[in-house]
C-alpha positions, 0 to 999 in steps of 0.5 A: 402414781395412780393404778386402777385394778379391774378384777372381780376377785376380791382376793386378787384385788388384795394380792395385786394391792399388796404387791404394789405397796411393796414397790418403792414407789408412791402408788395410789391404787383404786379398785373396781370389781366389774368392767362397768365399775372400771369404766366408771371409776376411770372416767371419775378419776379423769374428771378430778385430774387423777387419770390413772397411769396404769389399768391392770385389767382382768379378762374374765370379769363376769365369773365372780361379780355382778358385771356383764362386760369382759375385760375386752370390752371394759378396755374398749370403753376406757380407750374410747374415754382416753385413747392414751390409757395404759391398759395391761391384762393380768389374767390366767387366760394369757394364752388364749384367743381371748387375750389376744382379743384384749390386745387387739382392743388396745391392751399393751400387753397381757401379763401372765397371772402365773408370773412370780410376785417379784417378776410382777412388781418389776414389770409394773415398776418399769411400766410406771417409771417408763416415760 
């Protein structure tokens, strides 16, 4: 499976990567630290016939990095490239209007960043193995 993680925090990138590595699945993780980089990376992977099976999208992508677009706009742009992209939000902003905008933009769901790591892994495994 190919997973693209779009998050502007290195620590979150590392945490998500470590969590995914604990799954009993063959997962290749690609990282993007800005929304712009996430869109570019998605396009590049598609061009190499490595379309991500899942995009884990942060909502607030402009707090720590150099990016100018948030997760909502990055989601819109990725879905313009690939309307079948499976994008899930993963954010501390899960109970906000902003998170609702992410779903309205086309994200399948928003996962609460406060979710226990074991539950997060189960959710991701379920998403990836769902046909």
